[in-house]
C-alpha positions in Angstrom: 6.8 164.2 0.9 9.9 166.1 -0.2 11.4 168.8 2.0 11.3 172.0 0.0 12.6 174.9 2.2 10.7 178.1 2.2 10.1 181.0 4.6 11.0 184.6 5.1 13.9 185.7 2.9 16.6 186.1 5.6 15.8 182.6 7.1 15.8 180.9 3.7 19.2 182.4 2.8 20.8 181.2 6.1 20.0 177.6 5.2 23.2 177.3 3.1 26.5 179.0 2.4 26.3 182.6 1.5 25.8 183.4 -2.2 25.7 186.4 -4.4 22.5 186.6 -6.3 21.5 187.8 -9.8 18.2 189.5 -9.1 15.4 189.7 -11.7 12.2 191.5 -10.8 9.9 194.4 -11.7 9.7 198.1 -11.3 6.0 198.4 -10.9 3.4 200.7 -9.5 3.0 198.8 -6.2 5.1 199.6 -3.2 5.8 195.9 -2.6 7.6 195.5 -6.0 10.9 196.5 -4.4 10.5 194.6 -1.1 12.7 191.6 -2.0 15.3 193.7 -3.8 15.6 196.0 -0.8 16.0 193.2 1.7 18.5 191.3 -0.4 20.5 194.5 -0.9 20.5 195.2 2.9 21.8 191.7 3.5 24.7 192.4 1.1 23.9 189.4 -1.1 23.1 191.2 -4.3 25.5 190.6 -7.2 23.4 192.3 -10.0 20.0 193.6 -10.5 17.6 193.9 -13.5 14.1 195.4 -13.1 11.6 195.2 -15.9 9.3 198.2 -16.3 6.3 196.5 -17.9 3.8 198.8 -19.6 0.1 198.1 -19.8 -2.0 199.3 -22.8 -3.1 203.0 -22.6 -6.1 203.3 -20.3 -7.9 205.5 -17.8 -5.1 204.6 -15.3 -2.2 205.7 -17.5 -1.5 209.0 -15.8 -1.7 207.5 -12.3 0.6 204.6 -13.4 3.2 207.1 -14.7 3.2 209.0 -11.4 3.6 205.8 -9.4 6.3 204.4 -11.6 8.3 207.7 -11.2 7.9 207.4 -7.4 9.1 203.8 -7.4 12.1 204.7 -9.5 13.0 207.6 -7.1 12.7 205.1 -4.2 14.9 202.6 -6.0 17.6 205.0 -6.7 17.5 206.6 -3.3 18.6 203.4 -1.6 21.3 202.3 -4.0 19.6 201.3 -7.2 20.8 202.5 -10.6 18.7 203.8 -13.4 20.8 201.7 -15.8 19.4 198.5 -14.0 15.9 199.3 -15.3 14.8 197.8 -18.6 12.2 200.4 -19.7 8.9 200.2 -21.5 8.7 196.4 -21.9 5.3 195.8 -23.6 2.9 193.7 -21.5 2.0 191.6 -24.5 5.5 191.2 -25.8 6.5 188.0 -27.7 7.7 184.9 -26.0 11.2 185.0 -27.6 11.8 188.4 -26.1 11.0 187.2 -22.6 13.3 184.2 -23.1 16.0 186.5 -24.2 15.8 188.4 -20.9 16.3 185.2 -19.0 19.2 184.2 -21.2 20.9 187.6 -20.6 20.6 187.1 -16.9 22.1 183.5 -17.2 25.0 184.9 -19.2 26.1 187.2 -16.4 28.8 186.0 -13.9 27.5 183.6 -11.3 25.1 180.7 -11.2 22.6 181.9 -8.5 19.4 183.5 -9.7 16.7 185.1 -7.6 13.4 185.6 -9.5 11.0 187.9 -7.8 7.5 187.2 -9.0 5.7 189.7 -6.8 4.7 192.2 -9.6 5.6 190.1 -12.6 2.6 189.3 -14.8 2.0 185.6 -15.2 2.6 186.0 -18.9 6.2 186.9 -17.9 7.1 184.8 -14.9 5.8 181.5 -16.3 8.4 181.4 -19.2 11.1 183.0 -17.0 10.7 180.4 -14.3 10.7 177.6 -17.0 13.9 178.9 -18.5 15.7 179.2 -15.2 14.4 175.8 -14.0 15.7 174.1 -17.1 19.0 175.9 -17.4 22.2 174.1 -16.4 23.8 177.5 -16.0 21.5 178.2 -13.0 22.5 176.0 -10.2 20.7 177.9 -7.5 17.2 179.3 -8.1 15.2 181.2 -5.5 11.7 182.5 -6.1 10.5 185.4 -3.9 7.0 186.9 -3.3 6.2 189.9 -1.2 2.7 190.2 0.4 1.0 193.6 0.4 -0.2 195.5 3.4 -3.6 195.2 1.9 -5.4 194.8 -1.4 -7.7 197.6 -2.7 -11.3 196.9 -2.2 -14.3 197.9 -4.2 -12.6 198.4 -7.5 -11.6 196.0 -10.3 -8.0 194.8 -10.0 -7.6 194.4 -13.8 -9.5 195.1 -17.0 -9.7 194.3 -20.7 -8.5 190.7 -20.6 -7.6 188.8 -23.8 -9.6 185.8 -24.9 -9.2 182.5 -23.1 -5.8 181.5 -24.4 -2.8 179.5 -23.2 0.2 181.4 -21.8 3.1 181.7 -24.2 5.0 178.5 -24.3 2.4 176.6 -22.3 0.1 175.3 -25.0 0.5 171.7 -23.7 0.6 168.4 -25.5 -2.4 167.8 -27.7 -4.1 171.1 -26.7 -7.8 171.1 -27.5 -8.0 167.5 -28.7 -8.1 165.5 -25.5 -10.1 165.5 -22.3 -8.6 167.5 -19.5 -9.0 167.9 -15.8 -8.8 171.6 -15.1 -7.0 172.7 -11.9 -7.9 176.3 -11.2 -6.6 178.5 -8.4 -9.2 181.0 -7.3 -8.6 184.7 -7.2 -10.6 187.8 -7.4 -11.6 187.7 -11.1 -13.2 184.6 -12.6 -15.6 186.1 -15.2 -13.6 184.8 -18.2 -13.4 181.3 -16.6 -17.2 181.4 -16.2 -17.6 182.0 -19.9 -15.0 179.4 -20.8 -16.7 176.6 -18.8 -20.0 177.5 -20.3 -18.8 176.8 -23.8 -16.0 174.1 -23.5 -17.0 170.6 -22.5 -13.6 168.8 -22.6 -12.9 169.6 -18.9 -14.1 166.3 -17.3 -13.9 167.9 -13.9 -12.7 171.1 -12.3 -10.5 171.1 -9.2 -10.6 174.4 -7.4 -7.6 175.4 -5.2 -9.0 177.9 -2.7 -6.4 180.1 -0.8 -6.7 179.2 2.9 -5.3 180.3 5.3 -5.4 183.8 3.8 -6.3 187.3 4.9 -10.0 187.6 5.7 -10.6 190.1 2.8 -9.0 187.8 0.3 -10.9 184.7 1.6 -14.2 186.5 1.4 -13.6 187.5 -2.2 -12.3 184.1 -3.1 -15.5 182.4 -1.9 -17.6 184.9 -3.8 -15.7 183.9 -6.9 -16.4 180.2 -6.2 -20.1 181.0 -5.8 -20.2 182.9 -9.1 -18.3 180.2 -10.9 -20.5 177.3 -9.7 -23.9 179.0 -9.9 -26.2 177.4 -12.5 -23.7 174.7 -13.3 -23.4 171.0 -12.4 -22.0 171.2 -8.9 -20.7 167.6 -9.1 -18.2 168.8 -11.6 -16.3 170.9 -9.0 -14.2 169.8 -6.1 -12.6 172.1 -3.5 -9.1 171.9 -2.1 -7.6 174.4 0.4 -4.1 175.5 -0.1 -2.2 178.2 1.9 -2.0 181.5 0.1 1.8 181.6 0.2 2.5 177.8 0.5 4.0 177.0 -2.9 5.3 173.6 -1.6 1.9 172.4 -0.4 0.3 173.6 -3.7 2.8 171.6 -5.7 2.2 168.5 -3.5 -1.6 168.9 -4.0 -1.2 169.2 -7.8 1.0 166.1 -7.8 -1.5 164.1 -5.9 -4.3 165.2 -8.2 -2.3 164.1 -11.2 -2.0 160.6 -9.7 -5.8 160.5 -9.0 -7.1 161.8 -12.3 -7.6 159.7 -15.4 -7.1 162.6 -17.8 -4.2 165.0 -18.2 -4.1 168.1 -16.0 -4.5 171.6 -17.4 -4.3 174.8 -15.3 -6.0 178.1 -14.9 -3.8 180.3 -12.5 -6.3 182.9 -11.3 -5.2 182.9 -7.7 -2.1 184.0 -5.6 1.3 184.0 -7.3 2.9 181.3 -5.1 0.1 178.8 -6.1 0.5 179.9 -9.7 4.3 179.2 -9.4 3.5 175.6 -8.3 1.3 175.2 -11.3 4.1 176.4 -13.5 6.7 174.1 -12.0 4.4 171.1 -12.6 3.2 172.2 -16.1 6.7 172.8 -17.5 7.7 169.2 -16.6 4.6 167.5 -17.8 3.8 169.7 -20.9 0.4 170.7 -19.5 -1.7 173.5 -21.0 -1.9 176.7 -18.9 -5.1 178.7 -19.7 -5.0 182.4 -18.8 -6.9 185.4 -20.3 -4.1 188.0 -19.8 -5.4 191.4 -18.6 -4.3 194.2 -20.8 -4.6 196.8 -18.0 -3.9 196.5 -14.2 -5.1 198.9 -11.6 -2.0 200.8 -10.5 -3.1 200.7 -6.9 -3.6 196.9 -7.0 -2.4 196.9 -3.4 -1.1 199.2 -0.8 2.0 198.9 1.4 4.2 195.9 2.3 3.0 193.3 4.7 5.0 192.5 7.8 5.5 189.4 10.0 7.3 189.5 13.3 8.7 192.9 12.6 10.1 191.9 9.2 8.7 192.5 5.7 6.6 189.6 4.4 9.0 188.6 1.7 8.8 184.9 1.2 11.5 182.9 -0.5 11.2 179.5 -2.0 14.2 177.3 -2.9 13.6 175.8 -6.3 17.1 174.6 -7.0 20.1 174.3 -4.7 23.6 173.5 -6.0 22.0 171.8 -9.0 19.5 169.8 -7.1 15.8 170.3 -8.2 13.4 170.4 -5.2 10.3 170.4 -7.5 10.9 167.4 -9.6 8.0 165.4 -10.9 9.0 161.7 -10.6 
């Protein structure tokens, strides 16, 4: 077992000498999209900031999304943010090279400490961004943050109009489509596209399901509903369940590493579940050239969540040390 520090943001930052951080995150519709930036700014450890305003395709939510984005920008500017720090109208389905360019522009700024906030970043963005920063020699300190919501909306779809079952940009894997795979899937709220995929593709020798637990009761209920829908009318022996804490990136990475040692075929991933578990998948996949399957939603519900979670009187902003002074904590040996 490797010690990989993580915890609330203020605690994580106190583990080492004080640094000034280059912050990369999102200006989104959810209140929690600014949680990490606000706390870092209050602590006085913010060197620079860049927020990506990522636009979905036009939908029935477009007017509401526009209203909420305007509110988030007002909130950002009212507590010290600058409109010039917002990169506007980034297309959700933008090309990989444009995403990589964003990371390179952050790297080129003064300083070697980067904080990547994945709270509201679509997986299509944060997977290549995390890979770029993880591999970069210019980034000696890398911190990933994730802010829990006050609650998720209930009774409505969280996303719509997903693409086909494809690999994420830059994560096609070695020998994609030609060799048997063991699929490691994290369970979230939406698994319909995975159901269709498993019904038509036979190369997945087995499916390892990472189920978020501990987790809020509402999330746990919906996760088990997803497991039931996924396994219904299929060979149950093909599925194995593993519990991983919703925000425990470190435990998720350790579980994935152990699975890789136990399985005879190469791992592939389907990151449907919580962002910290998805980040663990990314950190393993980028080092082992594994395929990451994900049907990217083209539209997100603007009220995906409400509020910002709290823990012991502090906002639930979790920080994960990925690199410290050039040392990689998530190295596959």
